[in-house]
N, C-alpha and C positions, 0 to 999 in steps of 0.2 A: 577242663581244657578242651577247646574245640578242635575238631578234626579238620585238617586241610584237605580240600577236594582238588584233585588234579584234573583240570579241564583243559585238554589240548587246544580246543577251539578258542577259548578265551585267552590263552596265552599267545596264540598266533595273532589274534586281533590286537592285543596290547603291543606286541613287537612291531606290527604294521604301522600303528599309530606313532610309535617312537621313530620308526624309520622315515616317515614322511614329515614329522615335526608337527607340533601343535598348531592347529589352525590351517594347515595346508591341505590341499586337495589333490589326490594323484591324477595325472593325465590319463584319460581313457582313450582319446582319439587323436591322432596326428592328422591335422587337416590337410587334404590334397590341394593342389593348385586349381582353383575354380574361378570362373568368370562370373563375379557377382554383380548384378545390376547396381548402379550408383543410387544413392539415397537423394532425396530432394536437396540436402544440404550440399552434396557433391556437385549438383548441377548448378550451383550458384554462379552467375556470370561475373566476370571481372569487367566492370563498366568504368570507363574513364571519360570524364566530361571535360570538354573544352571550356575555357574561360572567355571564349569569343563566339559570336553568332555567325554561322555559315551554313550554306546549303548542304555541304558534304563533311563527313567525318574523316578527314585526311590523317594519315600517319607519316612520320618522317624519320628516317634513320640517317644520320650523318656518318660517312665513312671518311676516316682520316681527318686531319685538322681543318682543311678547307671545307670538306663536307659538314663537319661538326659546327663550324661557324654558321653555315647556311641553316642547318636544323636549329641552331640556337636562335636565330632570328625569328623563326616561326614560333618557337617557345615564348619568346618576348611578346609576340603579338597576342598570345593567349591560347595557341594550340597546345594540347597536352599529351598527345600521342606521339611523343618525340623522344628519341634516344641518340646516342653516340657511340660509335665503336672505333677503336684505334689499336695499332701495334705498339704505341708508346704511352705509358701512363702519364708522362710529363705533359704531353699535349692534351690529354683529357682533363688534367687539373684545371686548366684555364677556361674550360667550357661550363657555363652557368646553367646547367640542366641537372635533373635528379638521376636519370637512367644513363649510366655510362659503363662500358665494358671493354676491358683491355684483353686482346687476344695474341699479344706478342710480347717481345722483350726489346726495348730500346729503339723501336721504329723500324721503318723500311729503308731509310736512307735514299730516297728517290729511286729505289729499285722495286718496280711493281711485282716482280716474280716473288720477292720475299713475302710480301703481303698475301699473295695469291696462295702460296704454300701454307702460311700461318693460318689463313682462313679455312683451308681445306682440313687442317688438323683439328680445328675448333668449331666446324660447321654446326654440329648438333647443339653445342652450348650456346652458340650465336643465335640459332633458331628459337631455342627456349627463351633466351633473353629478349628477342623480338616479341614473342608471344606475351610475355609479362609486361612489357613496356607499352604495347598497343591495346591490350585488353581484348575483349570479345566483340566489339562492335567497330568495324573499320570499313569505310567505302572504298578507299584506294590508298595504297602504300607508295611512298616516294622515297627512292634512294638518292641522297645528296652526296656528291663527291667532287673533289678537286681532280681534274683530269691530268694534271702535270706532276703530281706528287708520287710518293711510293705507295702509301696505304690506300689512298683514294683510288688511284689508277688501277692498283693490283687487286682491289676487292669489290669494285663496283659491279662487275659482272656476276661475281659470286653472291653478292648481296641481293642482286636482282633474282637470282635463282632461289635464294632463301625466301624472299618475298612471294615469289610465285608459289612455292610450296605452302607457305602460310595462307595465301589466298585460296588455294585449292581446297584446303581443309576448313575454310570459314564459311558458314552458312549465311553470314550477314553481309558479306562483301558484295557490293553491287557492281563491281567491275573485276574481270579476270585479267586485267592489264596492270602493269606496275610502271609507275612514273619514275623518270630520272631527272634530276637537276644537276647539270654538269657545269662546273666552273672552269673556264679556259684561262690560261696564264697571260701575263702581260709579256710583250716581246723581250723586255729586259730581263726576264727571269732565267734565260740561258738556253743553250741548245738541248741539254738532256730533258729539261722540263717541257719544252715545246715538242720535242720528239714523242715524249710520253703522251702528251695531250693529243697529238695527231692520231697515234695508235688507239688510244682510249676512245676518242670520238668516233672513229671508224667502227670499233667493236660494238659500241652502244647503238650506233645507227643501224648496224646489222640486225640488232635485236628489234629495232623499230620495223625493219623490212620483214622480219619474221612474225610480226604481230604480237610480240611479247611485251615490248616497251611502248607505252603511250600514256601521257605525252613525254617527249624529250625536250626539256627546257634548258637552253644554253645561257650561262652568265658569262659574257665576253668581257673580261677585265680590261682588255686593251681598249675596246670601244668605250667602256664606261670611263676609263681614264681620260679619254678625249671629251666625253660629255661633261665631266667635272674636273677640269685640268688643274684647279688650285687647291685640290683637297690636300690636307696635311696627311702624313704617313698614318698617324694614329687613327684617322677616321676613314681612310680609303676603303678598307675591306668591309667595314660596317655599312658604308654607304652603297657599295656595289651589291652586296647581298640584300640589303633592306629595299633597294630599288626594285629588284625582282620580286621579292617576297611580298612587298606592299601591293604591287599590282596583282599578283596572284590572289592575295587575300581580297582585294577589292571586288574582283569577279565572284569569288566565292561568297562573300558578304552580300553583294548586291543581288545575287541569284536567290537569296533567301527573303528578299524584301519586295513588298508591293510597290507599285508605282502609280501615281496619279495619271501618268501620261502613257508609257509603254513599258511593259515589264520584260526583263531578261531573266528567264527562269532556270531552274536547275538542269532541265533536259537540254536547254540551249548550251550550258556550260559543258555538260557531259559530252555533248556531240563534238565540241571543239577539243576537249581533252582526249577524245578517242582518235584524233586524226594524225598522231605521230609527232613530228617535230613541230613545235609552236614557238612563237616569239611575242613579247609584249612591247607595247609602246604607249606613249602618252603625248597628246597634242593640246597644248593650251591655245585657246582661240581668243586672241586680243581684239580682233576687228570682226564683229559678228553682225553687222548692220546690213550686209547683203550676202546673197547665197554664194557668189564667187569667192568671197573672202573666207567663208567656213570651209568650202571645198578645197581651197588652196592650202589652208592651214592643215587640213588632214593630209593632203598629198605631200607637202613639203616637210611638215613636222614629223610625219610618220617615217619617212625615209631618213631623217637626220636623228631621230630620237629613239629608234629601236635599240634595245639593249644588247643586241647581237649584230656583229658585222659579218660580211662575207656570206650572206644568205640571200637568195633570189626570191624576193617576195612575189614575183609574177608566177611562181610555181605553186603558190598556196591555193587550196580549193575551199577553204572554210574560214570564217572569220566571225568575230564578235566585236560590236562597238557600243560602247556605253557612253551616253552624253549626260553630263551632270552640270546643271546650270542654276544660277541664283534666280530669285524671283524676277528681277528686272529683265534678265535675259530671256527666260522662258515666257514672260508676259508680252514680249515684243517681237520675238522671232517667229516668222511664219513657219508652219509645219513643212511647206514645200522646201524651205532652205535646208532643213535637216534631212529631208529626203534625198536632196541632191548631194548632200555630204555622204550619206550612206551609199548612194549610187557611185560616187567617186572612189570609195573604198572597194566596191565590187569590181570596178573597172581595173583596178590594180592587180587583181587576181586572175586565176584561170577562168575561161569561159564557163558559164553555168555554175559558178561557185555560189556558196550559201553564206549570207551575212546576217547573223542574228543581231538584233538591236534592242536597245533599252534606253529610255529617256527618264531621268530622275531629277527631282528638285533637290539642290544642296543647300547647305547653310552659309555658303560664301558667295559673294556678288561676282562670280566669274564663270566662264564657260570652259569646260574641259572635255576632251574626247579621249576615252581610254580604249585601246585596241588590243586584240589578240588574234593572231593569224596562224592557221594550222594547215596541215597537210603538205608541208614544205619539203622539197627535194633535199637530198643529201647536200650539206653545205660545202660544195666543191671549192669555192673560192677561199673559204676559211681553212679548209684542210691543206690546200696548196700553200697558204701562208704559213701554217704551223710547220709543214714539212720543210719548207725552205728555211725557216728559222731553226729547225732542229737538224738541218743537214741530212735529211732522209732522201 
């Protein structure tokens, strides 16, 4: 019969193993909070690629239903740094883009103060959403909003502040300014909507004066309604937004292209984008056989075909003009005719203004002049009109 040996140390070890369980290892150290450098994997960038070629990597956030429609048009063109925010999930459901965020319940009901409060309560979540939606490489952020509604009018200034904060922390952003695309209502949309629009336009232009917002682009739905008077209801908003977005993209796309004749480059476009309030126009030139006809076409058509009314063009101090013509036109028009046309545009602006120019061959047998004018004064006539319609 073997004799049992009483080993206290062996017994304690056995009990310890039982207490922690088979295969478990007891905790030796509780880690303190430390700032640990990120690994290479942690530094992986979130790169979002556009499906369209352009000189700049623009990002767009649509605020409210009107702003979301504008952003959606850029998404349709191939821009992919695009998102939408709203206080009503129902309004977001009809917007055909991937990145959407609801920060309210049931909408703002044409009351901007409701959206302003909701944005303030959710500002950090919205900022995180913008970061994810835009990725790590952005040249300039644009806030798109309808000036007459509740969510757009109430959140546009807050969204600009978020975009400024995001821009300040981005090493890749080439501009410290934030763009705003503001849609103004039709006169028939009522007093409250027009009153909202007047207040919002003034607020945003104040940010232009402070050097925070540039460019400010206005989509004047009342003016566009007069340019396209026979549009059916289902097409009006799409045409209105697409008209501006198409011209905006044409300049961004052209600035990335070489020209056989004269190039409009990315620095030219950036210079105009940095001038504050800008407006776009398009001038078809049907009679191009003499210099007077081309200059007259620019003068008359530019005044009539601008996408915004109530703006004093003579207050502008910067512009860009791109002429795109077919083979027949560019093979027969003397250079001096086009120089006179550019001079005509310069004479419409302030003395000593700068006019950037580009001449490109196109795939259609027509001659068009596309223009953008910047550095414009506060649109007093348009504001007076909105205030009158809004009984302010």
